[in-house]
C-alpha positions in Angstrom: 0.0 0.0 0.0 1.4 3.4 -1.0 0.4 6.1 1.4 0.9 9.8 0.8 0.7 11.9 4.0 0.8 15.7 4.5 3.6 16.9 6.7 7.2 15.9 7.3 7.9 16.4 11.0 4.6 16.1 13.0 4.0 13.4 15.5 1.4 11.5 13.4 3.4 11.6 10.2 6.6 10.6 11.8 4.9 7.7 13.5 3.2 6.7 10.2 6.5 6.6 8.4 7.9 4.4 11.2 5.0 2.1 11.6 4.1 2.0 7.8 7.7 1.1 6.9 7.8 -1.7 9.5 4.6 -3.1 8.1 5.9 -3.1 4.5 4.0 -0.1 3.3 5.4 2.8 1.2 4.8 6.0 3.1 5.5 9.2 1.2 5.7 12.4 3.3 4.7 15.6 1.5 5.5 19.1 2.8 7.5 22.2 2.2 9.0 23.1 -0.1 7.4 20.9 -2.7 3.9 21.2 -1.1 2.4 24.1 0.8 -1.1 23.7 2.2 -1.7 27.4 1.6 -1.1 26.8 -2.2 -3.7 24.5 -3.6 -1.8 24.1 -6.9 1.2 22.8 -5.1 -1.0 20.3 -3.2 -2.5 19.0 -6.4 0.8 18.7 -8.0 2.5 16.9 -5.1 -0.1 14.3 -4.8 -0.3 13.7 -8.5 3.5 13.0 -8.5 3.2 10.8 -5.4 0.7 8.4 -7.1 -0.7 7.1 -3.7 -3.3 4.4 -3.1 -4.6 6.4 -0.2 -4.1 10.0 1.1 -3.7 10.9 4.7 -4.2 14.5 5.8 -2.1 14.8 9.0 -0.4 18.2 8.8 -2.1 21.0 10.7 -1.6 24.3 12.5 -1.5 23.0 16.0 -0.3 26.1 18.0 -3.5 26.3 20.1 -2.8 29.5 21.9 -1.0 31.2 19.0 -4.0 30.5 16.8 -6.0 33.1 18.9 -3.8 35.9 17.4 -3.2 34.2 14.0 -6.7 33.0 13.0 -6.2 33.6 9.3 -3.2 31.3 9.2 -5.0 28.6 11.3 -7.9 28.6 8.9 -5.8 28.6 5.8 -3.9 25.5 6.9 -6.6 23.6 8.9 -9.5 24.6 6.8 -8.7 25.5 3.2 -5.6 23.4 3.3 -7.5 20.3 4.2 -10.0 21.0 1.5 -7.2 21.2 -1.0 -6.0 17.8 0.0 -9.4 16.4 -0.3 -9.7 17.8 -3.8 -6.4 16.3 -4.7 -7.5 12.8 -3.4 -10.8 13.1 -5.3 -9.0 14.0 -8.6 -6.8 10.9 -8.1 -9.9 8.7 -7.3 -8.3 7.5 -4.0 -9.7 7.3 -0.5 -8.6 9.9 2.1 -8.1 9.8 5.9 -8.2 13.2 7.6 -6.9 13.6 11.2 -9.0 15.9 13.4 -9.3 16.7 17.1 -11.4 16.6 20.3 -11.2 20.4 20.2 -14.2 20.5 17.9 -16.2 20.0 21.2 -16.6 22.5 24.0 -15.9 19.9 26.7 -19.0 20.6 28.7 -20.6 17.1 28.6 -20.3 14.8 31.6 -19.6 11.7 29.4 -17.3 10.7 26.5 -18.3 12.4 23.3 -19.8 10.3 20.4 -19.6 11.3 16.8 -23.2 12.5 16.7 -22.8 15.0 19.5 -23.0 18.7 18.4 -19.7 20.4 17.8 -19.1 23.7 19.6 -15.3 24.7 19.5 -14.3 27.3 22.1 -11.2 28.6 20.3 -9.7 29.4 16.8 -7.8 26.1 16.7 -10.9 23.9 17.3 -13.0 26.1 14.9 -10.4 25.9 12.2 -10.2 22.1 12.5 -14.0 21.8 12.3 -13.8 24.0 9.2 -11.3 21.4 7.8 -13.7 18.6 8.6 -16.5 20.4 6.8 -14.3 21.2 3.8 -13.1 17.6 3.5 -16.6 16.2 3.6 -17.8 18.8 1.0 -15.0 18.0 -1.4 -14.6 14.3 -1.1 -17.2 13.1 1.4 -18.1 9.9 -0.3 -14.6 8.5 0.2 -13.3 10.0 3.4 -12.8 8.8 6.9 -12.3 11.6 9.5 -10.5 10.4 12.6 -10.7 12.6 15.6 -7.8 12.0 18.0 -6.8 13.6 21.3 -4.0 14.2 23.8 -1.3 12.9 21.4 2.1 12.1 22.6 5.0 10.1 21.1 8.9 9.9 21.0 8.7 12.6 18.3 8.2 16.4 18.2 6.9 18.5 21.1 4.3 16.8 23.4 3.3 16.5 27.0 5.6 13.5 27.8 8.6 15.3 26.6 7.6 18.4 28.5 7.2 16.5 31.8 10.6 14.8 31.4 12.3 18.2 30.6 10.6 19.9 33.6 11.5 17.0 36.0 15.1 17.3 34.9 15.3 20.8 36.5 12.9 20.8 39.4 11.5 18.5 42.1 7.9 19.6 41.8 5.7 20.4 38.8 2.2 21.9 39.0 -0.2 20.2 36.5 -3.9 20.8 35.7 -6.1 18.2 37.3 -9.6 19.3 36.2 -9.2 18.4 32.4 -9.7 14.8 31.6 -9.0 12.9 28.3 -7.6 9.9 26.6 -3.7 10.1 26.3 -2.9 8.6 23.0 0.3 7.4 21.6 0.9 8.6 18.0 2.4 5.2 17.1 -0.9 3.6 18.0 -2.7 6.3 16.0 -0.5 5.4 13.0 -1.4 1.7 13.4 -5.1 2.6 13.4 -4.7 4.8 10.4 -3.1 2.0 8.4 -5.9 -0.4 9.4 -8.6 2.1 8.3 -6.7 2.7 5.0 -6.6 -1.0 4.3 -10.4 -1.2 5.0 -11.2 1.7 2.7 -9.1 0.2 -0.1 -10.8 -3.2 0.2 -14.3 -2.1 0.3 -16.6 0.6 -1.1 -19.0 0.2 1.8 -20.2 3.7 2.8 -20.3 2.7 6.5 -16.5 2.7 6.4 -16.6 6.4 5.5 -17.6 9.4 7.7 -16.5 10.6 11.1 -14.9 8.4 13.7 -13.3 8.9 17.1 -10.0 7.1 17.6 -8.2 7.5 20.9 -6.5 5.2 23.4 -8.8 3.3 25.8 -8.9 4.6 29.4 -8.9 8.1 30.7 -6.8 10.4 32.9 -6.4 14.0 34.0 -3.3 15.8 33.0 -2.0 15.5 36.5 -2.6 11.8 36.7 -0.9 11.4 33.3 2.0 13.4 34.6 2.3 11.3 37.7 2.4 8.1 35.6 5.0 9.5 33.3 7.3 10.7 36.1 7.0 7.5 38.1 7.9 5.5 35.0 10.8 7.7 34.3 12.2 7.5 37.8 11.8 3.7 37.8 14.0 3.6 34.7 16.7 5.9 36.1 15.3 9.0 34.3 14.2 12.3 35.9 11.4 12.2 38.5 9.4 14.9 40.3 6.4 15.3 42.5 3.1 16.5 40.9 1.0 19.2 42.5 -2.5 19.1 41.1 -3.9 22.5 40.2 -7.1 23.9 38.6 -7.4 25.3 35.1 -8.0 28.6 36.7 -4.6 28.5 38.3 -3.0 28.0 34.9 -4.6 30.5 32.5 -4.1 30.2 28.7 -5.1 32.3 25.8 -7.3 29.5 24.4 -9.9 27.7 26.4 -9.1 23.9 26.7 -12.0 21.4 26.9 -12.5 20.2 30.5 -13.7 16.9 29.1 -11.8 15.7 26.0 -12.9 12.0 26.4 -14.0 10.5 23.1 -16.2 7.4 22.8 -14.5 5.1 20.3 -17.2 2.3 20.0 -18.1 3.3 16.5 -14.7 2.8 14.9 -14.3 -0.5 16.9 -17.6 -1.8 15.4 -17.2 -0.5 11.9 -13.4 -0.8 11.3 -12.5 -3.3 14.0 -10.0 -0.8 15.3 -9.4 -0.5 19.1 -6.3 1.3 20.2 -4.5 0.1 23.4 -5.2 1.4 26.8 -3.0 4.4 27.5 -1.6 2.7 30.6 -0.1 0.1 28.4 1.5 2.5 25.8 3.1 5.4 27.5 5.8 3.3 29.2 7.5 2.4 26.0 7.6 6.1 24.9 9.1 7.1 28.3 11.7 4.4 28.0 12.6 5.3 24.4 13.0 9.0 25.3 15.2 8.2 28.3 17.4 5.9 26.1 17.7 8.5 23.4 18.4 11.2 25.9 15.5 13.4 24.7 
């Protein structure tokens, strides 16, 4: 299977290259300078040259707080850019997988979100990602699977696990938000899920395989509980450790409002695609171990 994915350095694309290669797939990463999501012509040209069997839209503007002051850029990349990728996939007659986010919801529900729940983003980042979902469905909706993910971490790029290890390397106590809850999800597991969905899309025209799906790790945690697990694992492996002081969101103000509840119900993708990502408690340890070994 030949997979063309947008981006060259993000967590999901890097994980997809690693996992896809290990599984014998040909993963082609497309990004600057040959492809710029703000330039639809370059998007079309890059995918035409890549000749993929399936397209994965993984690149995004992900600076959640910065997006509040750069809304135009966020919408160009996350909205119009995603639409350009969908048009390119449609022109090639191949299925597309688009990676979206829990930030399309406001986080006010007292249960995990299902795909049919109304969207209501609270900031520019979430709104721009929702615009991308709408653009993708409008351009290529009959052959697209949108996968909403959340709380992504990995051995690659900037993420919460790396931040915790860095902070613990310089202090013996860290203050972490305890009233936001979600599903910490390893990008390597996300990559495995994407590849399974891609194989399903290529093997069947069943419309049930298309549409919007939630795909996160099983299990839930607060940021503070996740931090405790990370630092305990690190200390047990000879890496940096620190005590975690739980704090409220109000004690850690940010420009953009984060959802208090980022939990996503993944029963739909399990039923339709037979995809169930591992529980987060079985996945984070390997990432911590790898980062310690690599000295990251």
